[in-house]
N, C-alpha and C positions, 0 to 999 in steps of 0.2 A: 491054366493059366488065368481062369476066369476066378478060383479059387483065391489065386495071390492078389488077384486085381479087387477081391470082394474084401479079405482081411485088409489090404493096405489102405483102401477108399475107408474103412470104418475106423481103422487108428488115425486116418487123416482129419474124419468129422470131429473126432473126441477133442484131439490135440488143437484143432482147431477153434471149437468151441471155447475148451479152458482157455487159449490165449485171447482169444476175444473178449471173452468177461474178465479176465484180468487187466487188459488196456493198458496203459502206463508205459513204463520202461521195459514189461515183457513184451509185448506187441511191436513197441520201437525197434527194439533190436533184434526179433524174429523177423520185422520186415526190413529190416537192414542188410540181415543175413541172405533174405528170399532174393533182395535187389541183388544181391554181389554175385550168387551163386547163378541166379536168372542170366544176370548180365553175360559171365562167365559162359555157360551155355551159348549165350545169343554170339557171342564174340568168338568162341569156338567154331560155329557154322560159317563166321564170316571170314577166318582163318587171322585172325589178329589176338588170340587169347592170352598168348604171349610176348605181343610184340607191344613196341612203346604207346604207341596211340591207344590199347588196349589198357595198358597201366594208368594213363590218363585219366579214361574212362573211369576204371576202380575208384581213384582218386577223387576224381569230381562228385561221385555219387557220394562216398563217405563226406565229402565236402556238402554237400547239400542236406545229408541228414543230420550235419553237424548245425546247419543253419535251421531247420526244423526243431529241433533239440534245444536250440538257445530261444527258439522265435523272433530269431533274426530276419524276417521275411522279404525286409528291404536289399537284403543279400544276394537273394535268386539271382536278380539280374545283371549282378557284378561276376557272379559265377559264371550265367549263361556266356558270358562276354568272354571271360577270363579262359573258359575254357577253349570256345573259339580260337582265341590267340594262341593260347598252346599248341592246339593241332597244329593249327596253319605252321607255326614255329618249326614243328618237328618235320613236318611235310616241305618246306623251303631246306632246311640245315641238313635234312638226311636225303635229300632228293637225287636222285630216282629211285630209292630202297622203297619208298611207298608209294603207293598211287591214289589217285583221286577218292576211288572207291574206299579203300582204308580209313581215310581222316573222317568221310562223309559215316562211313559205318558207324566210327567208335563215335562220333557227336550222339547220331540218330540212337544206340544203344543205351544210354546217360536218360534220355528222354524217355522212350519207349520203354524200357524196365525199371528204370533206377527213380525216376521221375512219378511216373504215371502208378508203379505199384506202390508208392508211399502212401497214397490216399486213402488206403485200408486204414491205417494209423490216422489220418487225417481226419477221417470220418468219425474214427472214435473219440476222437479230440473236442468234437464238436459239442456244443450244450445238448445235451439228453442222448450223446453220441453212445452210451453202453446200448440203446434200444436202435439209434440209427445204423450201425455198424452193422446188422444183421440185415438189411437190406439188400448191402451186396453178394450177400449168399442166395438171398430169395430171387433176386433177379437174376444170376448169373446162372447159379444151379437148377432153380425153378423154371425158368425159361429153356436151358439144357433139354429137362425132363418133360414138360410140356410137349416142347417142338417135337422131340423125338417120338412122344406117344400121339399127336396129330398125325405128323407125318407119317407113320405107319396105316393109321387109319384110313388118312384122306388124301396122301400126298401125291402130286400126278405131276405139278410143275416144277422142272430143276430150279432152284435158287441160284447157285453156281454150278454147274455141271464139269467145269474143269479143274474146281478146288477140294469141292465136296461131293461127289454125286448123288450119294444119299441125302443130302439137305434138301428139301422143298420149301415151296412158297408156301404154301398150306401149314408147313410145321412150323417155319418161320413167323407169321401171322398167329397161329397156336400159342406157340413161345412169348409172343408179347403178352397177348390175352393173359394167358395164363398167369406171367409173372405179374402183370396189373393186379386180378385178383389175389393173388395171393399178397401184394401191396396192401390192397383194399382190406383183407380182413385182419393183417397183421396192424395197420392203422388202428381199426375198429376196436382191437384186443389192448391195443397202448395208451387209448385214448386218456385213459384217467391216470398214466404217470408221466406224460408229458407236461412240458414246462416252455418252451421255447417253440414248438410246432403249431403253426394253425391247420385246423383241419386236417389232422392226421391220415386219415382214412383216405381223401383225395388226392393228398400232399405224397402218401407212400405209393399210392396205386399210379400217380404219375411219374416218379422217382423210378419204380420197379419196370414201367414200360420203358422210358427212355434207357434203361440201364440195360433191358432187354435187348434193345435195338442195337446199342453199341457192343452189348457184350459178342452178338452174333457177329458184328463186323471183325471184333478185335479175334474170335476163334477162326474165322476165314483167314485173317492177315496172319497169322501165325502160320496156318497151311500154307499158305501163299509162299512164305518164307521158307518153309521146308521143302516145298516142289521145287523152288527156285533153285536150290540146292541139294535137290536127290536125296534126302534123308527122310528117316519114317520118325524120330525120335530127337529131341533135342538132347535126351540125356537119358540114364537108368537110375538115377538115384532113387526114385519111389517104384519097386517093385509092381509090376504090370499096370504102371500109368505114366511111363519116360521120366522125364525129368521135370524142374520146375515151370519151366515155360510150357511144356505141354499139359500141366495140371493147372496153372493160373493165368492160361493164356487169355480167356474172356476174362475173369476177375481184373486182368491189366488194364483192362478198357473199362470196365463197370463201377471200379472203385470210385475214379474221377468222375465219372458219368453221376453218379448218385451225390455227390459231395456238391457238384453245381446244381444238379436239380433240386436239393435238398436247399442251399442257398437263393435258389432266383424264386421256386413254387413254396416251400414250406416255410420261411419266414420273413414273407411282403405282409 
């Protein structure tokens, strides 16, 4: 099991590096594919993957990515309103086939998976995006690694014992600190290559720290959903790692955190 997990992990890192370096249409369509697969995995847990509310959710994600592709951001609010209206129309005219939970789950999934995961592409599309996009990995994966090491050495106080008994407060703090240090070092390395970022060391450290906090919330949120529905993994698409939602659960939260942290801190 460990060998399978290690090999698939190495392949994932290589693929991720290639796709992030390329950016553009390749990253766009990979992000779209991951969003749809992740949404299907979530909807399967919520029992609507083959139901009409689920189909509307898939179409909404496709429409959202079309808006991203065309750059017509003014239509995002229109899409959100249209999505709610469509789901409520289905709810009314098929009553009592679907429960309120089915409608809310369909709406939740579009934003939780489709919208949040798209921020990997949106970070890459920023000025200096070819450097900024790596912060999503440094923040989420760096936090995971540092939190694990610090937790193993010093962890005494449980962070969320009912969701993840092995996670500790000390590990969480160590993960945030470790991610911030990685961001600082990366910012110092990139300083001569950036055009739009002021004080990249400070900016990257802040962005990675913020992303690390949010990534741990994302990881626990995914665990909470799985525990609520009594499942171990969302899927088995990635050998040894589970499904898309199992592998990218923290990055779903990290990518938008990095995006807005860069906008608010790095470009002031």
